[in-house]
N, C-alpha and C positions, 0 to 999 in steps of 0.2 A: 471116711478114709483117714482123717486126722486121728480119730480115736484108735483106729487100727494101728497106726504108726506108733502112737504113745504106748499102746498095750504091748506091741512087739518090742519096743525099746526097753520096757520094764522087764519083760520076760527074758530077753536076750541082753541083759544089762552089761555083762562082762564082755560079750562080743562087741557091743557098741563102744565100750571104753578102749578095747584093743584096737578096733578100727580107727578110733579117734587119734590114738597115739601114732599109728602108721601114717595117717593122713597129715598130721602135724609135721612129721619129719619130711614128708614129700613137699609140703608147702614151703618149708624153710629152704629146701633145695630149689624150688621154683623161684622164690624171692631173689636168690643170688643171681639168677639168670635173667631177671626182668630188667629192661632198659631203664636208665635213670636220667632224669633231666630236670631243669629248673621249672619249666612250664610245658604244658602240652603245646603242640604246634598250633599257633594262632593265626596263621596266614593262609589264605586260599592258594591253590596251585598257581604259580606264575612263571612265565618264561620270558627271559630277557634276551633281546637281540642287539648285538653291538656291531656297528659297521664303521670301519675306519676309512676315512677319505682325506689323506694328508693334504693340508693346505686349503681345503674347501671352506668357504665362509658359511655361517649358520643358515642364511637364507637360501644358499645354493643347496646345502645339505637337506634342508626341509623339503624343497621342491623336487630334487633329483633322487633322494635316497629315502627320507623318512616317509613322505607321502606314498610312494609306490609300495613300501613295506606295509604301511597302515592299511592301504586299500586292499592288499592281498590278505591281510590278517582279519579284517572286519568281515563278519559273516561266518567265521569259524565256529562250529558247534561248541557251546559251553562258554564262549568268551563273554565276560561281563563288563570289562573296561580295557581300553587301550590308552596307555600314556606314553608320551615320547618327549625326548629332549634333543635338540639339534644345536650343537656347539661347534666351535672351530675344529674341524678335522674329525669329528665323531658324531654319530647318530646312535642314540639308545632308545629302543622301543620296548616297553614292558607290557606284556599281555597277561591280564588277570582272568582266571577261569572260575567257574562255579566251584563251590567247596567240595562237591562230590566227584569232581573230575580227577582221574588218575593222572599224576604228574607226568608219567612216561607217555601216556596217551596224548596229553596236552603237547608235549615236546614233539611227538610224531606229527600231530596235526599242524603245528607251526612249521616244522621242517618241510612238509608237503606244500604249504602255502608259500614258503620262501622261494621254492623252486620257480613258482610263477613270477615272483617279483624280481628275481635275479636277472632275468633277460632284459628288464626295463632299466636296470641301473647303468649309469654311464661308465665308459672305460676309465681306468685309473682308480676306481673305487674298489676296495678290497671286498672279498666275499663276506657276506654277513655271517657272523658267528653267534651261535646260541651259547650263552654263558653256562658254565657247569651247574648242575642241580645243587641247590643249597636251600637253607631256610632263613627267615628274617634274622634269627639270632644264631646263625650258623658259624659266626666267627668264634672259635674256641680258644685260640691262643694268638698272642702277638709277641714278637721278639724284636729287640733293638740291637743291631750289630754296629759296634763302634770299634775304632782301632787307633793305636798311637802312631805307628809307623807305616803300616800297610796302606796304600792309597785306596780311596773310596772306589775307584774303578776296579781295582783288584778284588776288593771286598764284594762289590756288586757282581763281579764275574763268578766268584765262589758261591754267592747266594743263588744266582740264576742257574748255574750248572751243577752244583753239588747239593746244595741245601734243598732247592725246589724239587729236583728230580727224586731225591731220597724221600722227601715228605710226601710227594704225590704217590709214592709206592706204599704208604701206610694205609691199611684198610680203613675206610670211612672218611678219608680226606678227599674233598672234591676240588679244591682250588687253593693255590698259594699266590698271594699278591704281594709285590715288593714295591715300596716307596723309597725314593732317594738313591744316592750314589750316582756314579757315572756309568752309563752303559757303553761298553767297549765297542768301538766301531773303526774299521779301516776307512780312511778318508782321503779322497783326492780333492784337495782344495785348489781350485783353478784361479790363476791370476789373469784377469781380463787384459791387462797391458801386454802380457806375454802371448796371449792368444792373438792379439793384433800383430805383434812383432813376428810371430811365426806363421801368421795367416792361417790359423787353425780355429775351428769353431768349437763351441762347447759340446755340440753333438758329436764331433769327432772324438773328443776326449772320452765322452760317455761310452761310445762304441768300443774304443780301445780298451778301456778299463774292463768292460764286460767280456771282451774277447780274450783278455789276458788271463782269465781264470776259468778255463774249461778243460775238463778231461774228456777225451774222445773215445768212444767205444770202437775197437778195431775188429770185433768179431772173434773168430777162432782160427788158429793155425792147426790144420788137421793133417796128420800123417797116418799111414796104415795102422799103426799101433798106438798112437797117442794123439791128444789134442791139447793145445795151449791157448789160454785167453790172451788176446791182444788188447793192450790199453795204450791210449795216447795220454801221457801224463803232462797236463798243462796247468794244473792248479798251482797258484802261487803259494809259497811256503814262508815268504818273508817280505818285508817292506821293500827291500832292495830289488827283488824280482819284479815287483809291481812298478817300481821307479824305472826299471830298464825296459819296460814294455813300450813298443813303438806305436805311435799314432799314425804317422805318415812319413813320407820322405820328401825333402826339398832339395832339388839339384843333387840327388844321390846321397844326401846326408839325412840320416834318420832323425825324426823329431820324436823324442821320447816323452813319456808322461812327466818325468822329472823336469823337463825343459819348460813346461808351462804350468806346473802345479806343484804344490807341496804335498808329499805323500806321507801320511803319519797315522798312528793309532791315537784316536781322540775320543771325546765324549759325544754321544748323540744328543740331539736337541732335548732339553729337559722340559717336560710338561708337569712334573711333580717332584717333590723333594721330601726329605725327612730329617728330623733331629730329635735328640733325646737329652733332656736337661740342659739345653743350650749347646749341645755338641752335635755336629753333623753325624748322621747315622742312616743306616738302611733299616727301614721298618718292614717287617715281614708279617703279613696277616694270613692265618691259616683257617680255612672254612671247611666245615664237615658236611657230609651228605645228610639229607633230611631225616632219614630213618636211622642214622647211626647214633649209638649211645655216647653221649658227650664224655662221661668219665673214662670209658674204655678208649675212645679215640684220643683223648687228652693224654692218657698214660702212654699210649703207643707212640704219640708224637714226641713226648718228652724222652722216651727211651731212644727214639731215633735221633733226637737232637743231642743227647749225651754221646752217642756214637759219632755224630758229625763233629762235635766240638773237640773230640780227641784228635782229629786230623787237621784242625785249623791252625794257622799261624798263632804263635804264642801271644801276640799283641792284640789279637781280635777278641773282643769281649762280647759275649752274648747275654743280654739281660731280658728275662721275661717281663713284659709290661702289661699284659692283659691275660687273665686266665679265668675263663667263664666258670670253670669247675669250682673256683673259690666261692662264688656266689651260690652255686648249687650246693656245695658242701655245707655252707653256713645256713642256707635256707632249709635243706633237708634235716640238718642237725637241730635247728630250732623247732621244726615241726615234730621231729622225733622226740625231742625233749618234752614238748607239749603233750605228746601222746603218753609218754612215761609218767610225767607229773600228773596228768589228768587221771591216769589209771591208779596212781597212788592215792590221789584225792578220793576217787570212787571207793577204793578199799577202806580208807579212813572213815568215810561216811557210813559204809555198810557195817563196820565192826561194832560201833555202839548200838546200831539199830538191831542187829541180829544177836550179838553176844553169844554166838554159838559157832565154833570152828567148823563144824560140818556144813551148816547152812552157808557160812561165809565161803568155804571152799567151793561149794556148788556155784555160787554167784561169781566168784573171782576166776573160776575155771572158764565160765561162759564168756567173760570179757575178752581175754586174749584169743580164745578159740574163735569167737565171732569176728574179731579183727583179722585174724589169719585167714579164715574162710572168705572174708571180704576181699582180701588181697588175691586169693585164688580166683574168685569170681572176676575180679578186674583183669587178671591175666587172660582168662577165657574170653573176655570181651575185647581183647586186643589193646588194653591200656597198659602203660608203663607206670613206673613210680616217679612222681613229681610232687611239687608242693600242693597241687590241687587235689590229686587223688589221695595223697596222705592227709591233706586238710579235710577232705570228706570223711575219712576214717576218724580223724581227731574230733570233728564236730559230732560224730555219731557215738562217741565214747559212752555217753549216758544211755542212749537208745540201745547200744549193743548189749547192755547188761539188764535192761528193763524187763525183758521177757523172763529171764532167769529169776530176777527178783520176785516178780509176781508169782511165778510158778512155785519157787522154793518157799516163799513166805506163806502162800496158801496151803501147800502140802504140810509145812511145819505146823501151822495153826490147826489144821484138820487132825494131824497125828496127835497133837497135844490134847485136843478136845476128845479124840477117840480113846486116848489112854485113860482119861478120867471119866469116861462114859460108863454107865452101869452095864451097857451091852457092847463091849468093844468088838470091832470088825477086824478081819484080816488086814495086816498093815499094808500089804501090796495093793489091796483093793482101795484102801484109803489114799495111798499114793496116786493110784490111777484116777480116783474121783477128784482128788485135789488138783491134778493137772487138767482133768476134763472140765472142771468148773470154770476155769479161766481160759480154756482153749479158744472158745469163740471170740471172747473179747481180745485176747492176745493176737489171734490170727487176723481178726477184723481190724485191729489197730495197725497191724503191719500193712494190710491192703490199703487202709486209709493213708498211712504214711507215704506209700508209693504214689497214690493218687495226688496227695497234697504236694509232693515234691515234683510232680510232672511239669509244672510251669517252667522249671529250670531247663527242661529238655525242649521247651519251645523257643529258647533263645537261639538267635542266629548270629552269623558273622563272628567277629573276634570274641564278643562276649560269650557266645555259645561254645566256641572252641575252648574257652578258659573254664567256664562254669559247668559244662556238661560232664567233663571228667570228675569234677568235684561231686556233682550229683550222683554219678555212677559209684563213686567211693562211698558216699553216704548210704545209698540204696543197697549196695553190696553188703555193708555192715548190718543194716536193718534186716535184710533177707537172711543173712547168715545167722543173725540172732534168733530169728524165728525157727530156722532149721535146727539150731542148737537146742532151743526150747522144746522142740518136738522129739528130739532124740537123746542127746547127751544129758540134758537137765533131768528128764524123768529117770534115766538110768542111774545117775548119781544120787537122786533123791531116794531111789529104791535101795541103793547100796549103803548110803551114809545115814539118812535120817531115822529110819525105824528103830535102829538099835542103839541110838545114843540117848543121853539124858534129856527128858522132855519135861522141863519145869512147868508147874501149873500156871505161873504168871509170865507175862511178857517181859522182855528186857527193860531196864529202868529208863532208857532213852525213849522207847516207845510209850511207856507209861507217862513219862514227862510231857511228851508232845500231846498225848491224849488229854492230860489234865489241862494243858493250855488250850487245846482245841474245843474241849467240851463246853465251856461257858460261851465261847465265840459261836459255836454251832447252835447252842440253845438260843442265844440272842438273835441269830439270823433267822431262826424258825419263828420266834415270837415277834420280832420286829423286822419281818421280811421287807416291808415297804421301805424302811430306812436303808437296808442293805442294797436293795434294787435301785433306790434313788442315788446312793453313793456310786454304784456301778455305772449307772447311766451318766452321772456327772463326770466321772473319770473318763468315760468314753468320749463325751462331748469335749472335755478339755484336751484330750489327745487329738481329736479331729480339728480343734482350733489351732493347735501347735503345728501340725503337719505342714500347712501351706507356707509357714515361715522358714522351713528347712531349706538350706542350700542343696544343690544337686551336682554331683560329679560322676564321672564314669567309673574310675577306679581310684583307690588311694595311691599316693605317690610311692613308688618302689624305693626301698632303702638300699640303693645300689652304691657300691663302693667305688665303682669306676664311672666317671663322667665322660661322655663323648660330646664335646662342645664344638660348634662350628663358628668360625669367624669369617665374615665376608667383607672384602674391601671393594672399593668402587671399581666397576668393570674397566678394563684397560690398563690396570696396574700390572707390573711385571711380577714374575715369580719371586724375584729377589725382594721386592717390596712386601709381598705376602710373607716371605720367610722372616723378614725383619720385624714385622708386626708380631708374628708368633714367637720369635726369639725374645722380643721385649717382654712378652707375657711370661715366658719361661724364666727369664732373669728376675722379674718382679716376684714370682712365686718361689724362687729358689731360696732355700733356707727356712721356709715356713714348714714347721713340722707337720702341719696338716696335709701337705702335698708331697708325699715321698718321691713322686716322679711326675714330670710333665713331658708329654711326647707330642711332637708336631708332625702331621701328615698334610702337606700342602699340594694343591693341584690334584692331579689324578695319576693313577698308575695303570699300566697295561692290564686289561682284564677287569679293572674296577668298574662297577656299574653306575657310579655316581655321575659320570660325564661332567665333572666339575671343571671350571676354568681355573686358570692360575691365580685368580683373585680370591679363591676360596680355600680354606684350610680347616682341618680337624685337629682339635687340641684334646688329646686323651689325658685325663688326669686321674690319678689314684688318690683316694682319701685314706688317711691313716686312721687308727682307732680314735685318736684325739679329734680328728676331723669328723668322724662318724657320730661322736657323742653330741656334737652340736652341728648337725648336718646343714640345717637352715642357715646358721651363722657362717658356716664355711662357704656355702654357695653364694651368700650375700657378699662375702669378701671377694670371691671370684668375679662377681658382677661389677664390683667397684673397680677392680683392676682392668676389666674390659672397658669400662667407661672412660678410663684414662687415655685410651688409644683413639685419636681422632679418625673419623671416617671408617670405623670398624663396627659392623653390625653383628652382635653375638647371638647365639642360640644355645642355651645351657640345658643339659638334661642327661639322664642316664642312658646307658647302652640299650637296655630293654625298652625303656620308655620311648626313646626316639624311634626304635624299630616298630613298636606297636603303633605309634602315631603315623608312621609312614604306611603301614598296612591299612590303616583306617582311611587316610585321605591322600596318600601319596606325598605328604609333606611331613617333615620331622618336627612338628609342633602340635600342641594340643588344640589350637584354633587355626583354621585355614579358611580364609575368605577368598573364593575363587571368582575371578571376573573373566567371562568368556566373550570372544568377539574376533573379528577378522583383522583389524588394523592394530599394529603394535603400538603406535603412538597414541591412539585413542585408549587402548587398554592401559597404557602407562598413566594417562591423565585420570582415568577413573580410579585406578589403583592408588594414585596420590591422594585423591579425594577421600577414599576409604581409609587410607593410612592416617590422614589428618583427623578424621572422625574418631578412629580407634585410640589416638593419643589422648583423647579427653575421657577415656573410660578408666576408672580406678581398677587396680588389680592386674592391669596388663603389664607384662614384662617381655623382653626379647622381641619387641615389635619390629617387623622387617617387611618392607616392600621388596618383592623379588626384583633383583637388579637386571631387568631386561631393558637395556637402554642402548642408544646408538653410541658406538665407540669409533675412534679414529681408525681409518684404514688407508693404505696406499693402494690405489686402484689403477691397474694397467688396462686401459681401454683400447682394444685393437681397432685399427682403421681398415675395414674390410676392403674398401676400394683400393687403398695403397697396397695392401697385402696381395690383392688379386693382380696388380700390375707386375709384381715380382714372382707371381706364381706360388705364393705361400698360402697355406691353409691356416685357419684359426687354430686347429688342433695341434699343428706342429709348433706354432708360436706358443701355445699354452704349455706344451711339453718343455720347451726351452725355459720358460719362466719358472716352471716347477723345479727343473734341475738346478737352475742358477740360484734360486732364492730359498727353496724348501729342501733341496737336496733330493737326489734320486738314488735309491738302492738298486744297483745294477747286478749285484751278485752276492754270494756268501763265501767267505773265506773259511776253510776247514782247518781247525787247529786243535789237534789232540781230541778228536771226536766232539769238538765244540765248534759251532758255526757262529760267525760274526758278520754283520752286514758290511758290504763294500759300497760306500756312497760317494757320489760325485756331486760337488756343488762349488760355489764361488768361495773365495777366501772371506773371512768374517768382515774385514774392513770394506771389501767390495760390496757385500750384501747390505751394508748400512748406508751406502752412498748412492743417492738417486742418479747422479750424473754418470756413475759407473754403470748403473743398470741401463740407462738410456743408450750408452755407447757399446753395449754388449753386441758382438757380431753374430749375425744370423746367416746361415747358409741358404742361398736360393737355388732353385732347380737348375739354373744355367751356370752354377759354379760361382756366381758373384757373392760377395760377402758385404752385407749392409748393416748399419747400426739399427738396434731395435727401435730407436726413436723415429725412424722413417716410416714404421708401420704401426706404431702404438703411441698413445699419449699417456704419460705417467703423471698422476696428480693425486692430491689428498682428497679423501672422502670419508663418509661414515656408513656404518652398518650395524645391525643388532649383534650383541655379544652372544646371545643364546635365544632360542625360540622353543618354548614348551607348548605341548599340545595334550589334550585329553578328549577322548571320544570325538574325534574328527574336528576339533575346534582349537584355535589358539587360546591360550589363557595366561593370565598373570595372577600371582598369589600374594596376598597380604597375610603373613603368619604371625602368631604370637603365642606366648604361654601365659598361664595364670599363676598369680602368687598373692596370698593373703586374702583371697576371696573365692567363693565357690564358682565353678566353671559355668554352670547354667545361668546364673544371674549376670555374669559378664557377657555371655553370648546374647542373652535377651536384650541387654542394653545396647550392644553393638548393632543387633538387627534393627532395633527401634530407631536408633540414631541414623544408621545408614539409609533406612527406608525414608526418613524425613529429609535428609540432607543430600543424598546422592541419587541422581536420576539418570541412569544410563540411556543413551540414545537407542533407537531401534536397531536390532541386530546384536545388542549386547545385553548380558544378563549376569546376575550375581548368584552364586551358590555358597552355602555355608557347610563346611565339613570339619571333621575332627572328632575328638572324643565325645563331645556333647551329642553328636548325631547318633553315635552308637548307644549312648546313655538313653536318649529319647526313644530309640527303637526298642531297646531292651526293656525299659519301663513299660512301654505299651504292650509288649509281648507278655510280660509277667502279669500285668493287671488283667488282660483278656483271658489268659490261660488260667489264672487264679479263679476268675469268675466261673469258668467252665468246670474247674476242679471242685469248686464249692458245691455246684449242683451235683456232680458225681459223688462227692462225699456224703451229701444229704441222702442220696439214694442208697449208698452202701450202709450208712448209719441206720436207715430205716430197716434194711434187710437184717441188720445185726440186732437191733432192739425191738423190731417188729411193732413199733408204736409211733404214730405220727406225732403226737404231743411230746413224747420223750425225745424224739429226733429233733423237734423244734427247740426244746430246752437246751440240748447240746449245741446246736448250731447258733442259737442266740448267744450262748456263752462264749463262743469262739472269738468274735470280734473283741471281747473284753481282754482276751489273751494278748492282743497286740498293744494294749495300753502301756505295759511296762517297757516294751521295745521302743515305743515312741518316746517315753520319758528318758530312757537310757541314751537314745540318740541325742536328745535335747541337752543332756548333761555332759556329753562328750564332744561338743562342738557344733551340734545342730546341722550336720551335713549328711545327706543320704547318698550312698553310692549303690551301684548294682549289687555289691557284696551285702549291703544292708538289706536290700530287697530280698535277696536269697535268704538272709537271716530271718526275715519275717515269714517267709514260706516255711522254713525249718521249724520256727516257733509254732506256727499254725498246726503242724503235724504232731508235735509233742503234746500241745494242749488238747488236741483231739483225743489222743490216747488216754489221757487222764480223765477227761470228761466221760469217755466211753466206759472206762473201768467203774466209775462211780454209778452211772445210770444203769449199767448192766447189772450191778449188784442190787440196786433198788428193784429193778424189774424181776430179778430172780426171786427176791423175797415176796414180791406181790404175786408172782406166778405160783409160788408155793402156798399162797393163802395164809401167810403168817399172821396178818391182822385178824383173820377170822378164827384160826385155830387157837391162837394164844391170847386173843382178846386185847391185843396191843394197839394203842392209838397210833394213827398214821405218823405223827411226829416222832414217836418212839421208834418206829420202824426206820424212819429217815436217820435218826441218831445212830441206831444199831448198824445200818448199812454204811453210813459215813465213817463211823469209828472202825469198822472192820477193814475198810479200804484205806484208812489214813496212812498206816505205815507204808503200804505199797506205793501210794501216791507220793508221799514225802520222799521216799527213797529214790523213786524214779525221777522226781523233780530235782532233788539235790544232786544226784549223780549226773543228770543231763546238764544242769546249770553249772555246778561247781567243777565238773570235769572240764569245762571250757575256761576256767579261771586262768590257767597258764597262757592261753591265747589272748585273753583280755588284758592281763596285767603286764605281760612282757611284750615288747615290740622287737622289731629287727627283721632282717631279710627272711623271706618266706612266710611271714605272718601278716604282711601288709593287707592282703585281701581277706584273710581269715579273721583278723582282729575286729573290723566293724561288724562282720557277720556274727561273731561270738558275742559282742557287746549287746546286740539286739536279742539274741537268744537268752543270754544270762539275765538281762534285765526283764525280759518278757516272761521268763519262767517263774520268777518270784511272784509277779502279780497274777499270772495266769493260774498258778497253783492256789494262791490265796483266794482268788475269785472263784475258782472251781469248787473249793471246799466250803465256801460260804454262799455263793450266788446260786449254785445248783440246788442245794437244800432249801434256800429261800424261795426259789421258783416253785419247787414241789410243795412247800408249805403254803404258798400263795395260791397256786393253781392246781393243787393236788386232786381236786374233784375231776379235772379234765385229763389228768396224767395217769390215773389208775387204768390198768388194762381192762378192756371191756368185760371179760369174763368175771373178774373180781367185782367190778361195779354192779353187774347184774345180780350176782349172788347177794351182794350187800342189800340191794333193793328188795329181793325176794324174801329174805329172812328178817328184814326190818330190824337190823342190829341197832341198838341205841346209838344215838348221835355221838355220844361221848367217845365211843370206840373209834370213830373216824374223825375226831376233831382235827381241824386244819389250822 
């Protein structure tokens, strides 16, 4: 079939070229429409459930809210993990599903299970809400709103009602979260002393405020010919109307709300705040939907923001503080430049080798065409454009032109020989034969490349989601190259090569390399034992070096935006957290390496972090100067963090932190999880682990999760005393909630905007225990008694937060690595913890984080590579049809890895998953070269050249090697040097591709050298066993003199 395709392409060559042009135009149109992002989606489907329960303590939330939801969710099809966090007033449950689960199906399953749990939740708890669909790196933009004269309450109102609603209308936006400012609230602040004076209870005020803001439906006034809607207009439209609302009457005199309370517009309780460069601000975070294209959504948001800004007060300044597209643009641009530079290098390599514009045009046409066809295949496979898919194409630059080089070089050589032959054949027949001669080896090499690269597709989890798209990009380019070699290349050869000048001699570069290679080849044939001994020695040296390598999951991303967390001791106020963040802002202010420093403290409504007021995020942008010495800049940041007493920092990039969270649920590279039932015992074990980890070199940002008892004011109800007055515990609890936490009793409608109407005690009364004790409570018989008669008010302690994972409480000790490879750090931690920490029965320790993914990925690649090696051996045998020849190629392959090992050793001695994928890629390229050489040997043996021409075996080896030298060198140089831009230049987008390219570049030089000398040496040493059986039997029958077959 392949021969028929080649023959058709030559016969219909102009039709093939026309079709290629049309296809290329269509591909360009397709590329414009493909989604663009920084990385493929690297998180499994997950659904987040948030349940607000104002005022409830963490232990109550865990028992009453979190556990019922967890129980309902567990057992849902496809669920792999359930993580939860219960903090003051909020429960967050994260449900992680299998990778192949549809996100919308997952949300539907969770919604159904939540209906079962909702009936078990106590009154006063809000309905559990499923967070909007988003991705781990779904935050596309952040803005800081600051003002000179406009109050922060007014700015927050504008953000909540104008900005948020407008942005949510942008296609692709899933969520808008705002930190900081004052949330506008209508407040009835009750004075307990006036309650006693007017003999009114808090419950009376609450009912009055609620009843003062109601519109009543009056039905319809219907006449024979008309009908009119009847409305009872009772909603308040001003503070004065609320003040004049009546609570009750005493001796015919009305008691108004204003008599017992201050009615005002004030700020709701703050659980989060924001600032920008030391100035109070509202920070707006905008998240996109998972399948949305980041650049498209970003541009639409920016267009909407420009429209919004035109209508804002003049003194409100809107500053973009985070723009994910900047990293995408720089990453894609870097990879695109590497593609272009690599293509130029490939062209520069081919020019001196070919020295023929026609031949060069054929090869250089195949390169962009193969890459474009590869992009089209990626689009058909449902992939978008990102650093990994483009990186796969960049790595395949050399391979994308290999097939065309082999085809064109062989056709060109055959045409030249045919021209000077005494009996020249028709040129199109020569073109066909030239393509046909290398067809099997080229097609076989493509199949082998696909099999060799298959271990990449065995990767699972985060590593699979990152590298599989890269593998698809590489495979698409290789397959596209083969398609091009079967169709376009023969057509171009038939059009361009027969009618040009065909010099009798090869280009000077080809002759130069042959002059260099000939004595080396002769030496390898004469002194094969020395060559094989050196090869074995290099392999042994590489095997000795490998165990000393450090191991990491992925190289550090060169992100310009850092998202750092600072954690203070639980129990501190929001103001104290703000003060710590502002101290850092002022310390970094004026440093040119930090253009801006943004603080997000506590939590915002809708934010899934469930952070307490003792935690803050410090978002920092690095300038170009800061990026030039990124490590030094981060070290400066760590030094400033260290100056703040009682602050535990965690420094990292936006994408890095999100990837860590996907891997372990913790935003750190190393997570030691201690599981067990008792919080105090967990804390004790965690402290022991923390102390052990302090002794490990290379540990930074070490932090024991602050799950500790904090001070509480506990109001313990006396059930016996309450029963004497006919009071229920529920009613008493409601009174406490209204008095101290505030109760929203209604919403005030103001110009299509609604604001909460809350009733609670005045601030000074809420802070005074005696006032709380003397708070009047209504009894069923109309008597009013102080709260102290039915409750004891005292100080106590309780946990600040309770975290759970897979139906067990846990505490986490987290850390990052610096100056040392991750695997050696984790190994030391595990050894020391096993020796020094002995958890009691019912408690156990798990290690999670990047190293876990690295270990899993390494195991998958090694096992899959072993299977692929067997499959390659079978395919190789089917190609060369000789067990000994197959053995020679397969024995040579491990030698190809030697250069990769040495290149890793010279560039830091650390292996990542990217390096392992590089070894897989190297294996495939080396296989192609070995197959080309052996296939040529076997062709000459099959033709009986030693018999017909009386040539000694070694001369046949020399002839076969010299014929394939140019093709092998060109494919090796193009594959290796085409990666040089990825090796030499670093920057965003190249972090993963660089270690991969280093392995391939270093390995190709040694694999090419070893292929060109070791394979001939093997044939020279063991030629008696490598000759095809047919040739060997003929040799024995005719008793050819031994000299003809000297070895």
